[in-house]
C-alpha positions in Angstrom: 24.8 -1.8 15.0 26.5 -5.0 13.7 24.2 -8.0 13.2 25.7 -11.4 12.8 24.0 -14.8 12.7 23.2 -16.3 16.0 21.8 -19.8 16.9 18.5 -19.8 15.5 18.8 -16.9 13.2 18.8 -17.6 9.6 21.2 -15.6 7.3 18.2 -14.4 5.1 16.8 -12.9 8.2 20.1 -11.2 9.1 20.5 -9.9 5.5 16.8 -8.6 5.5 17.4 -6.7 8.8 20.6 -5.2 7.4 18.9 -4.3 4.2 16.2 -2.5 6.0 18.7 -0.8 8.3 20.7 0.5 5.5 17.5 1.8 3.7 16.1 3.6 6.8 19.6 5.2 7.2 19.4 6.7 3.8 15.9 7.6 4.0 16.4 9.7 7.2 20.0 10.9 6.8 20.1 11.2 3.0 23.0 10.3 0.7 26.1 8.6 2.0 29.2 6.9 1.0 29.6 3.0 1.5 32.5 3.8 3.9 30.2 6.0 6.0 27.3 3.3 5.8 29.7 0.7 7.0 30.9 2.8 10.0 27.3 3.8 10.8 25.9 0.4 10.7 28.7 -1.5 12.0 29.0 -3.7 8.9 32.0 -4.7 6.8 32.4 -3.1 3.5 31.9 -6.4 1.7 28.3 -6.7 3.4 27.6 -3.0 2.5 28.7 -3.6 -1.2 26.2 -6.7 -1.4 23.3 -4.6 0.2 23.9 -1.6 -2.0 24.0 -3.8 -5.1 20.8 -5.6 -4.1 19.0 -2.3 -3.5 20.3 -0.8 -6.8 19.1 -3.7 -8.8 15.6 -3.2 -7.2 15.7 0.3 -8.1 15.6 1.7 -4.6 19.0 3.3 -4.7 21.6 4.6 -7.2 25.2 5.5 -6.9 26.4 8.9 -8.1 29.6 11.0 -8.2 29.1 13.9 -5.8 28.6 17.3 -7.4 31.2 18.9 -5.3 34.5 17.3 -5.0 37.2 18.0 -2.3 40.8 16.6 -2.4 42.8 14.8 -4.8 42.1 11.3 -6.2 39.0 9.7 -7.4 35.9 10.7 -5.1 33.9 8.2 -3.4 30.5 7.4 -4.9 27.5 8.5 -3.0 24.5 6.2 -2.4 21.2 7.9 -2.8 17.6 6.9 -2.3 15.4 6.9 -5.2 12.3 8.9 -4.2 9.8 7.3 -6.8 10.9 3.8 -6.0 8.8 3.8 -2.8 6.1 6.4 -2.5 3.5 6.8 0.3 0.2 9.0 0.6 0.3 11.5 3.4 -2.9 13.1 4.6 -3.2 15.8 7.2 -6.7 16.6 8.4 -7.1 19.9 10.4 -10.2 21.6 11.8 -10.6 23.9 8.8 -8.3 22.6 6.1 -7.0 19.2 5.0 -3.7 18.6 3.0 -2.4 15.7 1.1 1.0 14.8 -0.5 2.8 11.9 -2.3 6.1 11.6 -0.4 9.0 9.5 -1.8 11.6 7.6 0.1 14.1 10.0 1.3 11.4 12.4 2.4 10.9 14.3 -0.7 7.4 15.7 -1.5 6.7 14.7 -5.1 3.2 16.3 -5.4 0.6 17.8 -3.1 -3.0 19.1 -2.9 -5.4 20.7 -0.3 -8.7 21.9 0.4 -10.8 23.8 3.0 -13.1 21.9 5.3 -16.5 23.3 5.9 -16.2 24.0 9.7 -19.9 24.2 10.2 -20.3 20.4 9.5 -16.8 18.7 9.5 -18.8 15.6 8.3 -16.3 12.6 8.3 -17.9 11.1 5.4 -17.5 14.3 3.5 -14.0 14.4 4.4 -13.4 10.8 3.5 -15.0 11.3 0.0 -12.9 14.3 -0.6 -9.7 12.5 0.4 -10.6 9.6 -2.2 -11.5 12.0 -4.8 -8.4 14.0 -4.4 -6.1 11.1 -4.1 -6.9 9.6 -7.5 -5.8 12.6 -9.8 -2.8 13.1 -7.6 -1.6 9.5 -8.1 -2.4 9.6 -11.8 -0.4 12.7 -12.2 2.7 11.3 -10.7 2.3 7.9 -12.3 3.5 6.0 -9.3 1.1 4.1 -7.1 1.7 4.6 -3.2 2.6 1.4 -1.2 0.9 2.9 2.0 -1.0 5.8 3.5 -0.4 7.9 6.6 -3.1 10.0 8.2 -2.7 12.8 10.8 -5.9 13.6 12.9 -6.4 16.0 15.8 -7.9 14.0 18.6 -7.7 10.7 20.4 -6.7 8.0 17.8 -6.2 4.4 18.3 -3.1 3.3 16.1 -4.0 -0.4 15.6 -7.0 0.0 13.4 -7.0 3.6 12.5 -9.9 4.4 14.9 -10.6 7.9 15.8 -12.0 7.7 19.2 -12.6 11.2 19.8 -11.7 14.5 18.0 -13.8 17.2 19.6 -12.7 20.0 17.4 -13.8 18.2 14.4 -17.1 17.0 16.2 -16.0 13.3 15.5 -16.7 10.4 17.8 -15.9 6.8 17.0 -15.0 7.2 13.3 -13.3 4.2 11.6 -11.6 6.4 9.2 -8.7 4.1 8.8 -10.7 1.1 7.6 -12.8 3.3 5.2 -9.7 4.7 3.6 -8.0 1.3 3.4 -10.9 -0.2 1.5 -11.5 2.8 -0.9 -7.7 3.4 -1.5 -6.8 -0.3 -1.4 -3.9 0.6 0.6 -2.5 -0.1 4.2 -3.5 2.9 6.1 -1.7 4.0 9.2 -3.3 6.7 11.4 -2.0 8.9 14.2 -2.7 12.0 16.4 -1.5 15.1 14.8 0.8 16.2 17.5 2.5 12.9 17.8 3.2 12.9 14.2 4.5 16.6 14.4 6.9 15.3 17.0 7.9 12.3 14.9 8.6 14.7 11.8 10.6 17.1 13.8 12.7 14.2 15.3 13.6 12.8 12.0 13.8 15.9 9.8 13.4 19.1 11.7 14.7 21.2 14.6 14.7 18.1 16.8 17.2 16.0 15.0 19.8 14.6 17.2 17.3 14.7 20.2 16.1 11.4 21.6 13.8 13.0 24.1 11.4 15.8 23.2 7.8 17.1 23.3 6.2 18.7 20.4 3.4 21.4 21.4 1.1 22.3 18.4 -1.6 24.9 18.6 -4.3 25.1 16.2 -7.8 25.5 17.6 -6.9 23.4 20.4 -3.4 22.5 21.9 -1.9 19.0 21.7 1.4 17.4 22.4 3.5 14.5 21.1 6.2 12.9 22.9 9.4 11.3 21.8 11.1 9.2 24.5 14.3 7.4 24.0 13.9 7.9 20.3 10.4 6.5 19.9 6.9 7.9 20.0 5.6 7.4 23.5 1.9 5.6 23.4 -0.4 4.6 26.1 -2.8 1.9 26.7 -4.6 0.4 23.7 -2.1 2.1 21.3 -3.6 5.4 22.0 -1.3 8.5 21.8 0.1 10.2 25.0 0.0 14.1 25.1 -3.3 15.6 25.6 -1.6 18.3 27.3 -4.1 20.9 26.2 -6.5 19.5 28.6 -4.1 19.9 31.7 -6.1 22.2 34.1 -4.1 25.2 35.0 -6.7 27.6 36.1 -9.5 25.6 37.8 -12.0 28.7 37.9 -11.2 29.7 34.4 -13.0 29.4 31.2 -15.0 26.3 30.3 -13.3 24.1 27.8 -15.2 21.9 25.3 -13.9 18.7 27.1 -16.2 19.6 29.9 -13.5 20.8 32.5 -12.7 24.5 33.3 -9.5 26.2 32.9 -7.7 23.8 30.6 -4.4 25.1 29.3 -5.6 25.5 25.9 -8.3 27.9 27.0 -5.4 30.2 28.1 -2.9 29.7 25.3 -4.8 28.2 22.4 -5.9 30.0 19.2 -8.9 31.9 20.8 -6.9 32.9 23.8 -4.1 34.3 21.6 -6.6 36.2 19.6 -8.1 37.8 22.7 -4.7 38.7 23.9 -4.0 40.6 20.7 -7.1 42.4 21.0 -8.8 40.6 18.1 -12.2 38.9 17.9 -12.0 35.0 19.2 -13.1 33.9 15.8 -10.6 35.7 13.8 -9.0 33.8 10.9 -5.5 32.4 11.7 -4.1 34.7 9.0 -5.1 37.7 11.0 -3.5 36.4 14.2 -0.2 35.6 12.4 -0.2 39.2 10.7 -0.4 40.7 14.3 2.3 38.4 15.6 4.5 39.4 12.8 4.0 43.1 13.4 4.9 42.5 17.2 8.0 40.5 16.1 9.3 43.6 14.2 10.1 45.3 17.6 12.6 42.6 18.7 11.3 42.5 22.3 8.8 40.4 24.0 5.7 42.3 23.6 3.9 43.6 26.8 0.5 42.8 25.3 1.2 39.1 25.4 2.6 39.2 29.0 -0.4 37.2 30.5 -0.4 34.9 27.7 3.3 34.2 28.1 2.8 33.5 31.7 0.3 30.9 31.0 2.6 29.4 28.4 5.4 29.3 30.8 3.3 27.6 33.5 2.1 24.8 31.1 5.6 24.3 29.7 7.1 24.1 33.1 4.6 21.4 34.1 5.2 19.4 30.8 9.0 19.6 31.3 8.8 18.4 35.0 6.6 15.6 34.1 8.3 14.3 30.8 12.0 15.5 31.3 12.6 16.3 27.5 15.8 17.8 26.2 13.8 19.9 23.8 10.4 21.5 23.6 9.3 22.3 20.0 6.5 24.8 19.5 4.5 24.1 16.2 1.5 25.4 14.3 0.4 28.8 15.4 3.2 29.0 18.0 5.8 29.1 15.2 4.5 32.9 14.6 5.3 34.0 18.1 7.9 36.8 18.2 11.5 35.3 18.7 12.0 37.5 21.7 9.1 36.0 23.5 10.1 32.3 22.7 13.6 33.2 24.0 11.9 34.8 27.3 9.8 31.5 27.6 13.0 29.4 27.2 14.9 31.4 30.0 11.8 31.4 32.4 11.1 27.7 32.1 14.9 26.9 32.7 14.7 29.2 35.7 11.4 27.7 37.2 11.7 24.0 36.3 13.6 21.7 38.7 14.0 19.1 35.7 15.2 21.8 33.5 17.8 22.9 35.9 18.8 19.2 36.4 19.2 18.8 32.6 21.4 22.0 32.5 18.5 23.8 30.6 15.7 22.3 28.4 15.7 24.0 25.1 12.6 25.7 23.6 12.5 26.2 19.8 9.9 26.7 17.2 9.3 24.0 14.4 11.5 24.0 11.4 8.9 22.3 9.2 6.1 24.6 9.8 2.8 23.7 8.2 4.4 20.6 6.7 5.4 18.9 10.0 2.2 16.8 10.4 2.1 15.9 6.8 5.6 14.7 6.9 4.9 13.0 10.2 2.0 11.1 8.5 4.3 10.1 5.6 6.9 8.8 8.3 4.2 6.6 9.9 3.5 5.1 6.7 7.0 4.5 5.9 7.6 2.6 9.2 6.3 -0.7 7.9 7.5 -0.1 4.3 11.2 0.4 5.7 10.9 -2.5 8.0 10.4 -4.8 5.1 13.4 -3.4 3.2 
């Protein structure tokens, strides 16, 4: 979009805005020529040259001859973001495991670490201590200090102050984790719900690129949803995320959920429900569930053993599609291991049963392209939001 000075707008503000827009374009879409940047941003070539030159002087980008050339004549130089010029710390806290990565501008993972969380305690102070103890050596190894941190947490998270209001699967309530980490790491810390950040990552870097309206449905111990509407994350009152779809009641006389209700969707399609459907113990490790699903995938057909599970999955997704009107539903976490034939059946059935899907000429249902890295990369993007806004 072209930005020109208007009454009351200072030229420095316009330049800063354009610089941030160009940097974000490279961060999300990767290397580009000056001509393409001018077209995409609606700016003239002299403005693009000045912006690229300024970013290059600051070490944020470099220009390079493309590795593959096509056609005669001198090839256009590519403008590339320099990953180590701006690095963020990304943290993904799950029920049984936590992961951490240093991510450079452009989305490149420069280094990573992870550890198991003792599910018997899930003490937030122990998790906090482990994060701080792990971050130091990782930062020292890379030799580049991060400019911000992003944290993914399952549960109800208030974005403004990194406050975990409630994360039942972690047994956390009213934990000021963002403030703790900000003081200890001496960094701005930005926190978000894990499914919301999964949606953000898929939108920018995964299967949902090019879609402005999507829902991400993740299944770990519970089931959570993240919503991108008109290209931005949907949030509710007080900055809390939107998308606790796992607690949508689908079977009022069903099993009791830890939230206090009966028959929540996640009691029918969550990790334990999937284990039961496969004939496994409810407390079976995720690896055992994935192994069984891969065996079923080899048949190339939607497995009969998962017929009831599939019906509950379709019922919930139909409700989600009718309520939120997405172009695409992305299935993440454990759902990525579902047999492809089952996912195709779910997509067809949701299209048939959902009034909104029919109006949209068919809502797509696809599995995550980023897998276990989705929420980690989403946490990185959350941290990059303010970094890129400053250019």
